[in-house]
KOLDO-107937 format. One line per 2 residues: number of its first residue (from 1); for each residue x, y, z of N, C-alpha, C, CB. Coordinates in Angstrom, 2 decimals, m for minus. Atoms other than C-alpha are relative to their C-alpha. Glycine has a CB too. Example, Ala and Ser with C-alpha at 12.3 -4.5 7.8 and 13.67 -1.06 7.14 Angstrom:
1	0.89:m1.19:0.00:12.30:m4.50:7.80:0.90:1.20:0.00:m0.99:0.03:1.25 | m0.82:m1.19:m0.06:13.67:m1.06:7.14:m0.77:1.09:0.73:0.41:0.46:m1.42
! end
This chain:
1	m0.01:1.24:m0.78:m82.23:46.27:85.09:1.18:m0.04:0.97:0.06:m1.21:m0.93 | m1.20:m0.09:m0.84:m78.63:46.48:86.36:0.62:1.37:m0.19:1.03:m1.14:m0.34
3	m0.67:m1.29:0.05:m77.08:49.82:87.22:1.14:0.01:1.02:m0.99:1.17:0.27 | m1.18:m0.12:m0.85:m73.55:50.11:88.60:0.43:1.46:m0.02:1.17:m0.95:m0.49
5	m0.34:m1.42:m0.09:m72.64:53.57:89.86:1.26:0.20:0.86:m1.18:0.79:0.59 | m1.20:m0.43:m0.73:m69.17:54.81:90.86:0.58:m1.11:0.88:m0.33:1.22:0.87
7	m0.47:1.16:m0.77:m68.00:51.34:91.94:1.51:0.03:0.15:m0.43:m1.32:m0.69 | m1.43:0.05:m0.32:m64.60:51.24:93.66:0.29:m1.28:0.76:0.42:1.25:0.83
9	m0.34:1.29:m0.59:m63.03:47.90:94.49:1.51:m0.09:0.22:m0.49:m1.17:m0.89 | m1.41:0.15:m0.38:m59.75:47.03:96.20:0.33:m1.47:0.21:0.31:0.81:1.27
11	m0.58:1.26:m0.48:m57.59:43.94:96.63:1.00:0.41:1.07:0.68:m0.84:m1.18 | m0.85:m0.51:m1.08:m56.10:44.69:100.03:0.03:1.51:m0.09:1.43:m0.59:m0.09
13	m0.13:m1.45:0.15:m54.73:48.21:99.64:0.14:0.42:m1.46:1.19:0.49:0.79 | m0.12:m0.31:1.43:m54.52:47.97:95.83:m1.36:0.41:m0.55:0.57:m1.21:m0.78
15	1.24:m0.56:0.53:m57.19:50.14:94.23:m0.15:m0.47:m1.44:m0.01:1.57:0.09 | 0.12:0.64:1.31:m58.43:48.13:91.22:m1.03:0.69:m0.89:m0.36:m1.46:0.16
17	1.06:m0.67:0.77:m61.71:49.71:90.08:m0.17:1.42:0.51:m1.34:m0.78:0.09 | 0.04:m1.42:m0.35:m61.91:53.49:90.01:m1.29:0.63:m0.54:1.25:0.74:m0.57
19	1.23:m0.68:0.40:m65.51:54.69:89.83:m0.66:m0.57:m1.22:0.28:1.43:m0.23 | 0.63:0.65:1.15:m66.86:52.15:87.35:m1.51:0.17:0.05:0.37:m1.50:m0.06
21	1.45:m0.11:0.14:m70.38:52.88:86.13:m0.40:m0.66:m1.31:m0.46:1.49:0.04 | 0.53:0.63:1.21:m72.37:50.80:83.65:m1.45:m0.41:0.22:0.86:m1.23:m0.40
23	1.40:0.42:m0.04:m75.90:49.68:82.80:m0.21:m1.19:m0.90:m0.93:1.16:m0.40 | 0.53:1.04:0.88:m77.57:46.60:81.40:m1.51:0.16:0.02:0.45:m1.45:0.45
25	1.44:m0.17:0.08:m81.09:47.29:80.19:m0.67:m1.34:m0.26:m0.36:1.01:m1.10 | 0.75:1.24:0.12:m83.75:44.59:80.22:m0.06:m0.46:m1.46:m1.42:0.16:0.56
27	0.08:0.58:1.32:m83.56:42.28:77.22:1.13:0.35:m0.94:m1.26:0.39:m0.62 | m1.13:m0.40:0.85:m80.24:43.65:75.97:1.29:m0.70:0.45:0.19:1.52:0.04
29	m1.33:0.53:m0.31:m76.60:42.54:75.88:0.98:1.16:0.03:0.44:m1.07:m1.05 | m1.10:m0.96:m0.11:m73.82:44.80:77.14:1.31:m0.78:0.04:m0.15:0.92:1.27
31	m1.32:0.63:0.01:m70.17:43.93:76.51:0.99:0.88:0.75:0.49:m0.25:m1.45 | m1.06:m0.68:m0.74:m67.30:44.85:78.82:1.34:m0.48:m0.56:m0.11:m0.27:1.55
33	m1.22:0.34:0.70:m64.02:44.94:76.93:1.21:0.69:0.62:m0.11:0.36:m1.48 | m1.24:m0.59:m0.49:m60.39:45.76:77.66:1.11:m1.02:m0.06:m0.17:0.53:1.43
35	m1.13:0.91:0.01:m56.92:44.32:77.60:0.08:m0.74:1.33:1.31:0.77:m0.27 | m0.17:0.80:m1.22:m55.81:41.76:80.20:0.44:0.89:1.16:1.02:m1.13:m0.22
37	m0.42:m0.70:m1.20:m55.48:43.06:83.74:m0.60:1.38:0.19:1.45:0.11:0.00 | 0.59:m1.34:m0.08:m57.73:46.09:83.27:m1.18:0.09:0.97:m0.46:0.43:m1.37
39	1.05:m0.04:m1.01:m60.37:45.07:85.82:m1.33:m0.59:m0.42:m0.22:1.37:0.43 | 1.28:0.53:0.50:m63.01:43.28:83.76:m0.58:m1.07:0.92:0.18:m0.58:m1.41
41	0.48:1.07:m0.89:m63.25:40.14:85.89:m0.29:0.54:1.39:1.03:m1.14:0.07 | 0.26:m0.61:m1.31:m63.00:42.23:89.05:m1.36:0.69:0.00:1.11:1.02:0.35
43	1.32:m0.62:0.10:m66.05:44.16:87.83:m1.10:m1.04:0.17:m0.16:0.73:m1.36 | 0.99:1.08:m0.12:m67.99:40.92:87.41:m0.06:m0.52:1.43:0.34:m1.16:m0.98
45	m0.04:0.53:m1.37:m66.85:39.64:90.80:m0.56:1.00:1.01:1.44:m0.36:0.38 | 0.55:m1.02:m0.90:m67.78:42.94:92.43:m1.52:0.02:m0.07:0.57:1.40:m0.35
47	1.46:0.06:0.15:m71.30:42.78:91.01:m0.56:m1.20:0.75:m0.39:m0.08:m1.50 | 0.48:1.24:m0.63:m71.63:39.21:92.32:0.31:m0.07:1.49:0.61:m1.18:m0.68
49	m0.31:m0.01:m1.42:m70.30:40.14:95.77:1.18:m0.87:0.38:m1.18:m0.45:0.75 | m1.16:0.85:m0.27:m67.24:37.92:95.43:1.21:0.83:0.41:0.34:m0.85:m1.22
51	m1.01:m0.99:m0.40:m64.94:40.95:95.71:m0.77:1.27:0.32:1.09:0.24:m1.14 | 0.94:m1.08:m0.31:m67.17:43.43:97.54:0.61:1.38:m0.22:m0.47:m0.12:1.44
53	m0.49:m1.38:0.16:m66.77:47.06:96.42:m0.08:0.77:1.30:m0.81:0.73:m1.08 | 0.00:m0.82:m1.21:m65.91:49.56:99.12:m0.88:1.24:m0.16:1.43:0.41:0.34
55	0.75:m1.23:0.25:m67.75:52.42:97.46:m0.83:m0.18:m1.25:0.95:1.22:m0.14 | 0.84:0.02:1.18:m70.54:52.94:94.97:m1.28:m0.79:0.23:0.76:m0.57:m1.17
57	1.27:0.71:m0.06:m73.84:51.25:94.18:m0.04:m1.09:m1.06:m1.18:0.97:m0.20 | 0.33:1.05:0.95:m74.87:48.00:92.52:m1.50:m0.21:0.14:0.82:m1.34:0.26
59	1.46:0.05:m0.06:m78.58:48.31:91.80:m0.52:m1.00:m1.02:m0.61:1.40:m0.26 | 0.59:1.01:0.88:m80.52:45.37:90.37:m1.50:0.03:0.19:0.57:m1.42:0.30
61	1.46:m0.17:m0.03:m84.16:45.93:89.50:m0.41:0.93:1.15:m0.69:m1.37:0.15 | 0.30:m1.03:m0.98:m84.05:48.93:91.80:0.46:m0.27:1.42:m1.42:0.24:0.01
63	m0.42:0.37:m1.35:m82.61:47.11:94.83:1.53:0.00:0.11:m0.56:m1.38:0.39 | m1.44:m0.07:m0.24:m79.14:47.68:96.29:0.55:m1.38:0.34:0.31:0.99:1.14
65	m0.64:1.29:m0.25:m76.88:44.61:96.15:1.34:0.13:0.71:0.19:m0.73:m1.30 | m1.32:m0.17:m0.62:m73.62:46.10:97.43:m0.07:m0.37:1.48:0.52:1.46:m0.18
67	m0.05:0.45:m1.39:m72.69:44.44:100.71:m0.70:m1.31:0.26:m0.59:1.04:0.87 | 0.68:1.28:m0.18:m74.83:41.36:100.16:0.92:m1.15:m0.40:m1.31:m0.04:m0.83
69	m0.81:1.16:0.39:m73.24:37.89:100.01:m0.43:m0.55:m1.37:m0.10:m1.11:1.05 | 0.24:0.48:1.36:m73.03:36.11:96.66:m1.28:m0.84:m0.11:1.18:m0.82:m0.48
71	1.18:0.86:0.12:m75.79:33.58:97.44:m1.28:0.82:m0.02:m0.03:m1.00:1.15 | 1.17:m0.87:0.03:m78.26:36.41:98.08:m0.12:0.72:m1.35:0.06:1.03:1.14
73	0.00:m0.62:1.32:m77.24:38.11:94.84:m0.49:m0.99:m1.04:1.41:0.51:m0.37 | 0.50:1.04:0.90:m77.83:34.83:93.03:m1.51:m0.16:0.14:0.70:m1.34:0.29
75	1.44:0.14:m0.23:m81.26:34.50:94.63:m0.78:1.20:m0.53:m0.28:m0.17:1.49 | 0.66:m1.20:0.53:m82.04:38.06:93.52:m0.23:m0.10:m1.50:0.83:1.24:0.31
77	0.25:0.22:1.41:m81.78:36.81:89.94:1.17:0.23:m0.93:m1.09:0.84:m0.42 | m1.20:m0.15:0.84:m78.18:37.16:88.71:0.78:m1.31:0.03:0.88:1.20:0.48
79	m0.79:1.24:0.09:m76.21:34.14:87.48:1.31:0.29:m0.71:m0.79:m1.10:m0.75 | m1.35:m0.18:0.55:m72.51:33.91:86.62:0.46:m1.25:m0.73:1.00:0.36:1.10
81	m0.76:1.02:0.73:m70.82:31.85:83.92:1.46:0.41:0.14:m0.45:m0.13:m1.54 | m1.32:m0.53:m0.37:m67.28:32.14:85.32:1.07:m0.26:m1.05:0.43:m0.60:1.31
83	m1.16:0.23:0.83:m64.02:32.46:83.48:0.61:m1.34:0.37:1.04:1.14:0.14 | m0.58:1.32:m0.25:m62.45:29.02:83.10:m1.02:m1.08:0.28:0.94:0.09:1.15
85	1.14:0.94:m0.07:m65.89:27.36:83.37:m0.30:m0.53:1.38:0.26:m1.15:m0.90 | 0.14:0.38:m1.41:m65.31:26.02:86.92:m1.06:m1.10:0.23:m0.36:1.22:0.81
87	0.93:1.11:m0.23:m67.36:22.85:86.49:0.63:m0.99:0.99:m0.36:m0.72:m1.35 | m0.50:1.01:m0.95:m67.07:19.98:88.99:0.42:m1.23:m0.80:m1.10:m0.37:1.06
89	m0.52:1.08:0.84:m64.82:17.43:87.30:m0.39:m1.38:0.51:1.50:0.09:m0.10 | 0.31:1.31:m0.58:m65.79:14.62:89.71:m1.51:m0.25:0.11:0.64:m0.13:1.37
91	1.45:0.22:0.07:m69.56:15.01:89.14:m0.41:m0.22:m1.45:m0.76:1.20:0.61 | 0.49:0.20:1.35:m71.57:13.89:86.13:m0.59:1.31:m0.55:m1.06:m1.13:m0.03
93	0.63:m1.16:0.62:m73.06:16.37:83.68:m1.32:0.32:0.70:m0.24:m0.24:m1.51 | 1.29:m0.23:m0.65:m76.50:15.90:85.24:0.19:0.51:1.43:m0.83:m1.30:0.02
95	m0.25:m0.45:m1.37:m75.11:16.30:88.77:0.50:1.43:0.03:1.01:m0.92:0.69 | m0.46:m1.39:0.11:m73.26:19.48:87.74:m1.18:0.95:m0.19:1.00:0.15:m1.16
97	1.14:m0.85:0.29:m76.47:20.92:86.36:m0.90:0.17:1.22:m0.81:m0.57:m1.16 | 0.95:m0.04:m1.11:m78.54:20.06:89.40:0.56:0.67:1.25:m0.45:m1.39:0.33
99	m0.56:m0.68:m1.19:m76.12:21.69:91.85:m0.58:1.39:0.18:1.53:0.09:m0.10 | 0.47:m1.38:m0.08:m77.65:25.07:91.03:m1.50:0.15:m0.25:0.75:0.85:m0.97
101	1.39:m0.10:0.47:m81.23:24.22:90.05:m0.89:0.72:1.01:m0.56:m1.38:m0.27 | 0.98:m0.73:m0.80:m83.83:26.66:91.35:m1.30:0.02:m0.79:0.49:1.46:0.33
103	1.27:0.14:0.72:m87.43:25.97:90.41:m0.63:1.35:m0.28:m0.98:m0.87:0.79 | 0.80:m1.17:0.37:m89.39:28.63:88.53:m1.06:m0.48:m0.96:0.88:1.13:m0.63
105	1.09:0.44:0.87:m92.77:28.09:86.94:0.27:0.42:m1.44:m1.35:0.57:0.48 | m0.28:m0.21:1.43:m92.29:27.77:83.15:1.44:0.45:m0.26:m0.96:1.04:m0.56
107	m1.39:m0.40:0.14:m88.59:28.37:83.73:0.87:m1.11:m0.55:0.54:0.46:1.33 | m0.95:1.00:0.47:m85.47:26.44:82.87:m0.04:m1.24:0.88:1.43:0.58:m0.04
109	m0.14:1.27:m0.70:m85.35:22.76:83.79:0.92:m0.88:m0.84:m1.39:m0.69:0.24 | m0.94:0.87:0.71:m83.23:19.80:82.71:m0.43:m0.26:m1.44:0.15:m1.32:0.73
111	0.48:0.30:1.35:m85.43:19.04:79.71:0.30:1.16:m0.96:m1.50:m0.29:0.02 | m0.26:m1.16:0.86:m85.09:22.58:78.36:1.49:0.19:m0.24:m0.59:1.26:0.64
113	m1.45:m0.09:0.19:m81.34:22.56:78.95:0.47:m1.02:m1.03:0.74:m0.23:1.34 | m0.40:1.03:0.97:m80.99:19.29:77.04:m0.51:0.34:m1.40:m0.53:m1.38:0.43
115	0.49:m0.43:1.31:m83.12:20.76:74.22:0.94:1.04:m0.60:m1.43:0.58:0.12 | m0.90:m1.04:0.50:m80.79:23.77:73.95:1.41:m0.56:m0.24:0.07:1.18:0.98
117	m1.33:0.60:0.11:m77.63:21.68:74.45:m0.13:m1.52:m0.15:0.88:0.36:1.26 | 0.20:1.45:0.19:m78.31:18.25:72.92:1.21:m0.83:0.42:m0.32:m0.29:m1.46
119	m1.22:0.73:m0.36:m74.69:17.25:73.53:0.03:m0.31:1.49:1.24:0.79:m0.40 | 0.04:0.26:m1.44:m75.22:17.59:77.28:m0.96:m1.14:0.33:m0.42:1.27:0.76
121	0.92:1.11:m0.18:m78.19:15.26:77.06:0.64:m1.33:m0.35:m1.25:0.21:m0.83 | m0.70:1.22:0.42:m76.06:12.72:75.22:1.05:m0.42:1.03:0.66:0.22:m1.35
123	m1.10:0.28:m0.92:m73.34:12.98:77.88:m0.39:0.21:1.46:1.19:0.89:m0.35 | 0.47:m0.34:m1.35:m75.47:13.44:81.00:0.60:m0.89:1.09:m1.49:m0.09:0.05
125	m0.61:0.88:m1.00:m73.81:10.47:82.74:1.53:0.06:m0.01:m0.45:m1.43:m0.21 | m1.46:m0.14:0.07:m70.26:11.48:81.76:0.49:0.92:1.10:0.43:0.54:m1.38
127	m0.58:m0.86:m1.02:m67.98:13.00:84.36:0.42:1.33:m0.62:1.20:m0.70:0.66 | m0.33:m1.32:0.51:m67.36:16.71:84.00:1.42:0.11:m0.50:m0.23:1.02:1.06
129	m1.40:m0.05:0.40:m63.62:16.19:83.77:0.30:m0.68:m1.31:0.83:m0.60:1.05 | m0.21:0.71:1.26:m64.05:14.02:80.68:m0.58:0.76:m1.19:m0.62:m1.38:0.08
131	0.59:m0.78:1.08:m65.78:16.72:78.63:1.06:0.83:m0.71:m1.12:0.89:0.53 | m0.87:m0.93:0.73:m64.13:18.79:75.93:m0.22:1.41:0.54:m0.29:m0.06:m1.54
133	0.15:m1.38:m0.43:m63.62:22.51:76.50:m1.33:0.60:m0.41:1.12:0.84:m0.55 | 1.28:m0.50:0.48:m66.66:23.33:74.39:m1.16:m0.57:0.78:m0.16:m0.30:m1.45
135	1.06:0.63:m0.79:m68.82:20.84:76.26:m0.04:0.56:1.41:0.20:m1.53:0.04 | m0.05:m0.60:m1.34:m67.64:22.25:79.58:m0.61:1.40:0.00:1.44:0.05:0.51
137	0.59:m1.34:0.06:m68.61:25.75:78.43:m1.52:m0.09:m0.10:0.56:0.77:m1.20 | 1.45:0.22:0.06:m72.08:24.51:77.48:m0.54:m0.37:1.37:m0.34:m1.11:m1.03
139	0.42:0.42:m1.33:m72.31:22.87:80.89:m0.02:1.18:0.97:0.92:m1.10:0.52 | m0.07:m1.16:m0.87:m71.26:26.07:82.64:m1.17:0.96:m0.27:1.33:0.73:m0.18
141	1.14:m0.86:0.34:m73.90:28.09:80.76:m1.30:m0.65:0.45:m0.04:0.27:m1.52 | 1.21:0.70:m0.42:m76.56:25.44:81.38:m0.19:0.03:1.50:0.04:m1.43:m0.48
143	0.07:m0.05:m1.47:m75.74:25.35:85.09:m0.47:1.37:0.48:1.39:m0.33:0.61 | 0.43:m1.35:m0.37:m76.14:29.13:85.31:m1.48:0.21:m0.33:0.85:1.05:m0.72
145	1.40:m0.18:0.40:m79.45:29.03:83.43:m0.96:m0.71:0.95:m0.22:m0.52:m1.42 | 0.88:0.76:m0.90:m80.83:26.48:85.89:m0.24:0.69:1.33:0.58:m1.36:0.25
147	0.40:m0.83:m1.14:m80.79:29.12:88.60:m1.21:0.86:m0.36:1.18:0.89:0.46 | 1.11:m0.79:0.53:m83.51:30.71:86.42:0.19:1.49:0.28:m1.32:m0.47:0.61
149	m0.34:m1.40:m0.27:m81.88:34.15:86.42:m0.77:0.96:m0.90:1.50:0.22:m0.17 | 0.48:m1.08:0.85:m83.12:37.46:85.06:1.15:0.67:m0.73:m0.77:1.03:0.83
151	m1.20:m0.58:0.61:m79.56:38.55:84.26:1.11:m1.02:0.04:0.43:1.31:0.74 | m1.10:0.96:0.11:m76.67:36.42:83.03:1.30:0.76:m0.22:m0.26:m1.00:m1.17
153	m1.34:m0.56:0.15:m73.03:37.44:83.50:0.90:m1.08:m0.58:0.56:0.52:1.36 | m0.89:0.97:0.64:m70.58:35.67:81.17:1.40:0.57:m0.06:m0.51:m0.36:m1.43
155	m1.38:m0.47:m0.08:m66.87:36.04:81.86:0.88:m0.81:m0.95:0.54:m0.11:1.46 | m0.86:0.62:1.02:m64.76:35.23:78.77:m0.56:m1.33:m0.51:1.40:m0.23:0.57
157	0.60:1.27:0.43:m67.15:32.64:77.29:0.69:m0.67:m1.17:m1.42:0.22:m0.37 | m0.67:0.63:1.14:m64.98:32.08:74.20:1.42:m0.44:0.32:0.03:0.96:m1.18
159	m1.39:0.27:m0.35:m61.70:31.63:76.08:0.36:m1.48:m0.17:0.27:0.43:1.45 | m0.52:1.35:0.15:m59.74:28.54:75.01:m0.80:m0.90:m0.93:0.07:m0.63:1.31
161	0.83:0.83:0.88:m62.32:27.37:72.47:0.48:0.09:m1.44:m1.48:0.43:0.10 | m0.30:0.02:1.42:m61.81:26.39:68.86:m0.93:0.97:m0.73:m0.12:m1.43:m0.58
163	0.90:m0.88:0.76:m63.25:28.70:66.18:m1.38:m0.59:m0.21:0.62:0.32:m1.35 | 1.30:0.65:0.18:m66.00:26.15:65.57:m0.85:0.11:1.26:0.19:m1.48:m0.39
165	0.74:m0.08:m1.25:m66.97:26.13:69.24:m0.35:1.44:0.35:0.81:m0.63:1.12 | 0.34:m1.41:m0.22:m66.81:29.93:69.41:m1.28:0.33:m0.74:1.16:0.92:m0.47
167	1.23:m0.23:0.75:m69.45:30.01:66.67:m1.20:m0.63:0.70:0.13:m0.56:m1.43 | 1.10:0.67:m0.71:m71.54:27.57:68.69:m0.42:0.82:1.22:0.42:m1.42:0.43
169	0.32:m0.84:m1.16:m71.30:29.77:71.80:m0.73:1.26:m0.45:1.29:0.37:0.78 | 0.70:m1.18:0.53:m72.30:32.81:69.72:m1.44:m0.35:m0.33:0.71:0.54:m1.27
171	1.35:0.46:0.34:m75.30:30.85:68.45:m0.86:m0.14:1.26:0.05:m1.35:m0.76 | 0.72:0.19:m1.27:m76.29:29.97:72.03:m0.37:1.36:0.61:0.86:m0.82:1.00
173	0.26:m1.31:m0.61:m75.96:33.55:73.27:m1.05:0.76:m0.81:1.30:0.83:0.09 | 1.02:m0.64:0.83:m77.99:34.83:70.31:m1.39:m0.57:0.30:0.33:m0.19:m1.49
175	1.29:0.63:m0.32:m80.74:32.32:71.11:m0.52:0.51:1.34:0.14:m1.53:0.03 | 0.40:m0.53:m1.30:m80.77:33.50:74.73:m0.46:1.45:m0.12:1.16:m0.11:1.01
177	0.37:m1.40:0.22:m80.88:37.12:73.60:m1.38:0.09:m0.65:1.04:0.72:m0.87 | 1.30:0.00:0.68:m83.80:36.37:71.29:m1.13:m0.41:0.92:0.05:m0.93:m1.19
179	1.02:0.42:m0.96:m85.62:34.78:74.22:m0.29:1.09:1.03:0.43:m1.28:0.71 | 0.21:m1.11:m0.92:m85.32:38.07:76.14:0.95:0.05:1.18:m1.37:m0.06:0.51
181	m0.96:0.01:m1.10:m82.43:37.20:78.45:0.90:1.24:m0.05:0.86:m1.28:m0.05 | m0.91:m1.13:m0.13:m80.44:40.21:79.67:1.38:m0.53:0.36:m0.51:1.02:1.08
183	m1.34:0.54:m0.21:m76.67:39.70:79.64:1.07:1.09:0.04:0.34:m1.00:m1.10 | m1.23:m0.78:m0.01:m73.36:41.33:80.51:1.13:m0.97:m0.30:0.23:0.73:1.39
185	m1.05:0.90:0.47:m70.45:39.74:78.66:1.36:0.66:0.09:m0.28:m0.45:m1.45 | m1.41:m0.39:0.04:m66.74:40.13:79.37:0.65:m0.85:m1.08:0.71:m0.19:1.40
187	m0.50:0.77:1.12:m64.89:39.16:76.23:1.25:0.64:m0.59:m1.07:m0.14:m1.08 | m1.19:m0.45:0.71:m61.49:39.41:74.50:m0.21:m0.04:m1.51:1.20:m0.86:0.38
189	0.28:0.14:1.43:m62.91:38.39:71.11:m0.86:1.18:m0.44:m0.71:m1.36:m0.30 | 0.71:m1.24:0.33:m63.85:41.80:69.73:m1.07:m0.21:m1.06:0.99:1.04:m0.48
191	1.00:0.26:1.04:m65.65:40.47:66.66:m1.24:m0.65:0.61:0.58:m0.91:m1.10 | 1.11:0.65:m0.67:m67.78:38.25:68.87:m0.81:1.01:0.81:0.51:m1.13:0.91
193	0.68:m1.01:m0.80:m68.58:41.13:71.22:m0.83:0.92:m0.87:1.02:0.81:0.81 | 0.71:m0.91:0.90:m69.55:43.40:68.33:m1.22:m0.67:m0.62:0.94:0.50:m1.11
195	1.12:0.74:0.59:m71.79:40.70:66.87:m1.16:m0.16:0.98:0.46:m1.37:m0.47 | 1.02:0.33:m0.99:m73.66:40.10:70.13:m0.56:1.20:0.75:0.57:m0.96:0.97
197	0.35:m1.05:m0.96:m73.73:43.36:72.07:m0.84:1.11:m0.62:1.26:0.60:0.60 | 0.72:m1.22:0.35:m76.16:46.25:71.94:0.77:1.24:0.44:m1.40:0.00:0.63
199	m0.71:m1.13:m0.61:m73.88:48.44:74.04:1.36:m0.49:0.46:m0.80:0.62:1.19 | m1.38:0.39:m0.29:m70.13:48.41:74.66:0.63:0.95:1.02:0.84:m0.03:m1.29
201	m0.83:m0.75:m0.94:m67.96:49.52:77.58:1.44:m0.48:m0.15:m0.50:m0.16:1.48 | m1.41:0.37:0.03:m64.15:49.58:77.51:0.64:0.46:1.30:0.73:0.61:m1.24
203	m0.72:m0.30:m1.23:m62.09:49.41:80.71:1.49:0.17:m0.28:m0.23:m1.10:1.05 | m1.45:m0.15:0.02:m58.54:50.71:81.06:0.46:0.37:1.40:0.45:1.07:m1.05
205	m0.52:m0.21:m1.36:m56.76:50.44:84.41:m1.11:0.32:0.99:1.03:1.14:m0.01 | 1.08:m0.11:m0.97:m60.03:50.08:86.26:m0.94:1.16:m0.20:0.56:0.08:1.33
207	0.85:m1.16:0.28:m61.74:53.05:84.62:m0.70:m0.21:m1.35:0.83:1.31:0.00 | 0.71:0.06:1.28:m64.41:53.14:81.90:0.48:1.17:m0.86:m1.56:0.06:0.21
209	m0.56:m1.04:0.88:m62.74:55.01:79.04:m0.83:0.19:m1.27:1.43:m0.34:m0.38 | 0.91:m0.12:1.15:m65.41:54.41:76.38:m1.30:m0.71:0.33:0.65:m0.57:m1.30
211	1.28:0.69:0.00:m69.09:53.61:76.29:m0.82:0.51:m1.17:m0.75:0.20:1.34 | 0.82:m0.40:1.14:m71.46:53.61:73.37:m0.70:m1.19:m0.61:0.85:0.70:m1.05
213	0.69:1.06:0.72:m73.80:51.66:71.17:0.99:m0.71:m0.93:m1.19:0.56:m0.80 | m0.93:0.82:0.78:m72.20:48.91:69.12:0.40:0.68:m1.30:m0.61:m1.36:m0.29
215	m0.31:m0.70:1.26:m72.41:51.05:65.96:1.14:1.00:0.17:m1.24:0.71:m0.53 | m1.08:m0.96:m0.27:m70.01:53.49:67.63:1.34:m0.69:0.28:m0.37:0.88:1.18
217	m1.20:0.79:m0.32:m67.52:50.70:68.39:0.73:m0.31:m1.30:m0.37:m1.32:0.78 | m0.61:0.14:1.31:m65.57:51.28:65.19:1.51:m0.18:0.10:m0.32:1.23:m0.85
219	m1.44:0.26:0.03:m61.96:50.82:64.12:0.78:1.07:0.73:0.49:m0.10:m1.44 | m0.69:m1.09:m0.70:m60.94:54.21:65.48:m0.04:m0.21:1.51:m0.64:1.37:m0.36
221	0.13:0.27:m1.45:m62.27:53.31:68.95:0.89:m1.17:0.39:m1.48:m0.29:0.37 | m0.82:1.17:m0.30:m60.58:49.91:68.84:1.48:0.35:0.04:m0.24:m1.10:m1.04
223	m1.42:m0.36:0.06:m57.25:51.42:67.85:0.39:0.91:1.16:0.32:0.69:m1.33 | m0.31:m0.95:m1.05:m57.45:54.20:70.42:0.06:m0.65:1.37:m1.03:1.10:0.00
225	0.14:0.52:m1.36:m58.49:52.14:73.45:0.49:m1.43:0.16:m1.43:0.08:0.42 | m0.39:1.41:m0.09:m57.51:48.56:72.60:1.24:m0.31:m0.81:m1.14:m0.88:m0.46
227	m1.22:0.16:0.81:m54.46:49.10:70.36:m0.17:m1.05:m1.07:1.18:m0.37:0.87 | 0.28:0.95:1.09:m56.10:47.11:67.56:0.12:0.74:m1.33:m1.42:m0.64:0.15
229	m0.20:m0.66:1.29:m54.88:48.03:64.09:m0.67:m0.80:m1.10:1.49:0.17:m0.30
! end
């Protein structure tokens, strides 16, 4: 579904991504892991066209996305749940959701979002800035789903959440996976990533230093590439 080949991205003259290659197969979850500052978010932003790569390919369902603006990439069927949630604090929950709505027959609509996130239905008239961190994360995921994507990118979905809310986010992602949604997740929570992902990539200084099925993501790999003892 998504194939990234030899992607090189720069911030000015600073070379951030060095030949990153990864895949997300249809109906699966891939996790992109690594310590802070290793290029994970830059990878997500490069796929979405927010930080356009200078070299390489970003192929989605066989079509080249590199060089296209973000709105065209979104229309192609990729949605982003950004790090920090980025909801509109001065809009209501319902207004936040409808900012991205794209009709698709039998696809996601407000009713289905409220069924998956009952709390959002209860708070649909509340301002985004008055929501808890967990509610804002639900809102950010719901907003992305309302573009009716084929691929969902989630950048640090557990960041800043309580353990209880992390479990809720895991439950949501599992439900999406069971429905057939394809996902690429950037995550610092290694246990969460291992629980959700079918395939794991590890970035170090903008380079993929490990890739393998989740069963291969063992303690030796964690200690070697992530300094986890």
